[in-house]
C-alpha positions, 0 to 999 in steps of 0.5 A, a space after each residue: 316687076 319693075 323697079 322703083 328708083 329713088 334717090 336719098 338727099 344728103 341731108 339724111 346723111 347716109 352717103 359720104 364721099 372721100 372727102 368726108 362730105 355728106 352726098 346723095 345716096 342712089 338706090 332701087 327697089 323690085 317693086 311695082 308703084 303705078 300711082 301717086 299713093 302708092 309712090 307716097 307709101 312706098 317713101 313712108 316705108 322706105 323713110 320708116 326703115 331708113 329711120 329719115 324724114 320722107 322729104 329726103 327720099 325722091 323718086 327718080 327715073 331710070 336714068 337719072 339713077 344710071 347717071 350717078 350709079 358706076 357700080 358695075 353690078 348695079 348695071 349688069 342688073 339693069 341690063 336685064 331689066 331691058 
């Protein structure tokens, strides 16, 4: 099952950089979403779980995710998907 990649806006106040500034958080979930309705349902679910506004969650492509994640463990997981 493919991953869905998403970004949580800095407005959600979930990520903080080394200077204490709020930053976006990039994550992924092992879920199939192949229609706009499923994408919207996933955003609503994630927002409810995270207790944030759904507008703070943006579904992104794998490329944007990979450009913003530097965790070796995440990168190894991605290699297994291909």
